[in-house]
C-alpha positions as CSV (number, residue, x, y, z in Angstrom):
1,M,6.3,11.9,-5.6
2,C,6.3,10.6,-8.9
3,N,3.5,11.2,-11.0
4,N,4.0,8.8,-13.8
5,W,3.6,5.3,-12.2
6,S,2.7,2.2,-14.1
7,S,0.9,0.0,-11.6
8,T,-1.6,-2.9,-11.9
9,P,-3.4,-4.2,-8.6
10,E,-2.7,-7.8,-7.6
11,F,-6.4,-8.3,-7.1
12,I,-9.6,-6.6,-7.7
13,D,-12.8,-7.3,-5.7
14,E,-15.8,-6.3,-7.4
15,K,-18.2,-7.0,-4.5
16,K,-16.0,-4.9,-2.2
17,Q,-15.3,-2.3,-5.0
18,E,-11.8,-2.4,-4.0
19,F,-8.3,-2.9,-5.6
20,I,-5.7,-4.8,-3.6
21,F,-1.8,-4.4,-3.8
22,V,0.7,-6.7,-2.0
23,C,3.9,-5.2,-0.9
24,N,7.0,-7.2,0.2
25,H,9.3,-4.3,1.1
26,A,12.3,-4.3,3.4
27,L,11.3,-2.2,6.3
28,E,14.4,-2.3,8.5
29,T,15.6,1.5,8.2
30,D,13.8,4.7,8.5
31,E,14.7,5.1,4.8
32,Q,13.2,2.1,3.8
33,I,10.1,2.7,5.5
34,N,9.6,6.3,4.3
35,L,10.4,5.2,0.6
36,S,7.7,2.5,1.1
37,I,5.0,4.8,2.3
38,Q,5.9,7.5,-0.3
39,Y,5.8,4.9,-3.0
40,N,2.3,3.5,-1.9
41,L,0.8,6.9,-1.6
42,S,1.9,7.5,-5.4
43,R,0.9,4.1,-6.6
44,V,-2.5,4.3,-5.0
45,K,-3.2,7.8,-6.2
46,F,-2.0,7.0,-9.8
47,T,-4.0,3.6,-9.8
48,R,-7.0,5.2,-9.0
49,S,-6.8,7.6,-11.8
50,Q,-6.7,4.6,-14.1
51,L,-9.5,2.4,-12.8
52,P,-13.3,2.6,-13.1
53,P,-14.8,5.0,-10.4
54,H,-16.6,2.3,-8.7
55,L,-13.3,0.7,-7.7
56,S,-12.5,3.4,-5.3
57,N,-11.4,1.3,-2.1
58,C,-7.8,0.0,-1.7
59,R,-6.0,-2.4,0.5
60,I,-2.6,-2.7,1.0
61,I,-1.0,-6.0,2.3
62,Y,2.5,-6.0,3.5
63,D,4.0,-9.4,3.3
64,I,6.4,-9.0,6.2
65,R,7.6,-12.7,6.7
66,G,11.3,-13.0,7.4
67,Q,11.3,-9.6,9.0
68,L,11.0,-8.5,12.6
69,I,8.9,-5.3,12.1
70,D,8.4,-3.5,15.4
71,E,4.5,-2.5,16.1
72,N,5.4,1.2,16.4
73,I,6.9,0.8,12.6
74,Q,3.6,-0.9,11.4
75,E,1.4,1.9,13.2
76,K,3.5,4.5,11.4
77,I,2.9,2.9,8.3
78,V,-1.0,2.5,9.0
79,D,-1.1,6.1,9.8
80,Q,0.5,7.4,6.8
81,L,-1.2,5.2,4.4
82,S,-4.7,5.3,6.0
83,I,-5.7,8.4,3.8
84,V,-5.4,6.3,0.8
85,A,-6.0,2.6,1.9
86,F,-6.8,0.0,4.3
87,V,-3.6,-1.4,5.5
88,E,-2.7,-4.9,6.9
89,F,0.3,-7.0,7.8
90,K,0.9,-10.7,7.2
91,E,3.5,-12.6,8.8
């Protein structure tokens, strides 16, 4: 994983003490899925180091419009990223 990310959240919700990323990644192959997971793990880790401590919660929203993403793939992504963020998918 890269430790030199430059990443700005799309949204910050002070009330929920959370920062939000929106991802529009191709998730059609195992390689794309694994790259997306690794990218987001690093992105969240780096961004947490740059934000005030009270913004400790992260939400990642995957925009999967136009893609047919199997539920098993979505579950794999959630399982891998749940250690750093709440993950949801929007179709």
